[in-house]
C-alpha positions in Angstrom: -125.6 79.9 -5.6 -121.8 79.4 -5.0 -119.9 80.9 -7.9 -119.1 78.3 -10.5 -115.8 80.2 -11.1 -114.8 79.8 -7.4 -115.7 76.1 -7.4 -113.8 75.5 -10.6 -110.6 76.9 -9.0 -111.1 74.7 -5.9 -112.0 71.6 -8.0 -109.0 72.0 -10.3 -106.7 72.2 -7.2 -108.3 69.1 -5.7 -109.4 71.0 -2.6 -112.2 69.6 -0.4 -114.9 72.0 0.6 -118.5 72.0 1.9 -121.2 74.2 0.5 -123.4 75.7 3.3 -126.7 77.1 2.2 -128.3 79.8 4.3 -130.9 82.6 4.2 -129.9 85.7 2.2 -127.4 87.9 4.2 -125.6 91.1 3.5 -123.1 91.1 6.3 -120.6 88.5 7.5 -121.9 88.7 11.0 -125.4 88.0 9.8 -124.0 85.1 7.7 -122.5 83.6 10.8 -125.8 83.9 12.6 -127.7 82.3 9.7 -125.3 79.4 9.8 -125.5 79.1 13.6 -121.8 80.0 14.0 -120.1 82.6 16.1 -118.7 85.5 14.0 -115.1 84.6 14.8 -115.7 81.3 12.9 -116.7 83.1 9.7 -114.4 85.2 7.5 -115.3 88.2 5.3 -113.4 89.1 2.2 -112.9 92.9 1.8 -111.8 94.2 -1.6 -109.6 97.3 -1.4 -108.4 99.6 -4.1 -104.7 100.2 -4.2 -102.5 102.0 -6.7 -101.9 98.8 -8.8 -105.6 97.6 -8.7 -107.2 95.5 -6.0 -106.2 93.6 -2.9 -108.5 91.1 -1.2 -108.2 91.0 2.6 -109.7 88.0 4.5 -110.5 88.9 8.1 -112.8 87.4 10.8 -116.4 88.6 10.6 -116.0 89.6 14.3 -113.2 92.0 13.5 -112.6 95.3 11.7 -109.8 95.9 9.3 -107.1 98.4 10.4 -106.4 100.4 7.3 -103.2 101.8 8.9 -101.8 98.3 9.4 -102.9 97.4 5.9 -101.1 100.5 4.4 -97.9 99.5 6.3 -98.1 95.9 5.0 -98.6 97.1 1.4 -96.0 99.9 1.7 -98.4 102.6 0.4 -99.3 106.1 1.5 -102.3 107.3 3.4 -104.6 108.2 0.6 -103.6 105.2 -1.6 -105.8 102.5 0.0 -109.6 102.4 0.4 -112.5 100.0 0.3 -113.6 99.4 -3.2 -116.8 101.1 -4.3 -119.9 99.2 -5.3 -119.3 100.5 -8.9 -115.7 99.1 -8.8 -117.0 95.7 -7.5 -119.8 95.5 -10.1 -117.4 96.3 -12.9 -114.4 94.2 -11.8 -116.2 91.2 -10.3 -119.3 90.7 -12.4 -119.3 86.9 -11.8 -120.0 87.4 -8.1 -123.0 89.0 -6.2 -122.2 92.5 -5.2 -120.6 92.4 -1.8 -119.9 88.7 -1.9 -116.5 88.5 -3.6 -114.6 85.4 -2.4 -110.8 85.5 -1.8 -110.1 83.8 -5.1 -111.6 83.4 -8.5 -112.9 85.9 -10.9 -111.1 87.8 -13.6 -108.5 89.4 -11.4 -105.4 87.8 -10.0 -105.5 90.0 -6.9 -103.0 89.7 -4.1 -104.6 88.2 -1.0 -103.9 89.0 2.6 -105.2 86.7 5.3 -105.4 88.0 8.8 -103.4 85.9 11.3 -106.6 85.2 13.3 -108.1 83.5 10.3 -104.9 81.7 9.4 -104.7 80.2 13.0 -107.9 78.2 12.4 -108.1 74.7 10.9 -111.0 75.7 8.6 -112.7 78.8 7.4 -116.2 79.7 6.3 -116.4 82.2 3.5 -118.9 83.8 1.3 -118.5 82.1 -2.1 -119.7 84.7 -4.6 -123.3 84.5 -3.3 -125.3 85.9 -0.4 -127.2 82.6 0.0 -124.4 80.1 0.2 -121.1 79.9 2.0 -118.2 77.6 1.7 -116.1 75.8 4.3 -112.6 74.8 3.5 -109.3 74.2 5.2 -107.5 77.4 5.9 -104.2 76.0 4.8 -105.8 75.3 1.4 -107.0 78.9 1.2 -103.6 80.3 2.0 -101.8 78.0 -0.4 -104.2 78.5 -3.4 -104.2 82.3 -3.0 -100.5 82.5 -2.3 -101.7 84.7 0.6 -99.5 86.7 2.8 -100.5 86.0 6.5 -100.5 89.3 8.4 -102.0 91.2 11.3 -104.4 93.6 9.7 -107.3 93.9 12.2 -108.0 96.4 14.9 -108.7 93.5 17.2 -111.8 93.1 19.4 -114.1 95.2 17.2 -117.1 94.1 15.3 -118.8 95.3 12.1 
């Protein structure tokens, strides 16, 4: 089920969205397949641990994040950025299914980075706190609501 917390944020902002139910998936590429979409039409939200807490990075399901580019954007050293552990996710985002953290909502007010490939689209499909439902919304609304920085943080051409 789509996170009530996520929907509350969207509803309070007056944002239009569509809920897209699908079979249980664990990976964004599988989510795209379950929805009958190409992986470049679906985005995944990666939670990264940084010195000040967490950052959420939204990248196409068809791409891999480039940690070197990410470190440059954040201005932090080599050992200071890594994907958050399952223990961190379970502790810091209990309102969401493990591995299905959306780009907004939840207890944290994490900075959000949206890869330029996602930002170039009119709409984006995202996991919405659940492994059985996704959400489609206007990309401009996502960037505005999260006050996201639009950056190039993908390796480009890779898949996960």
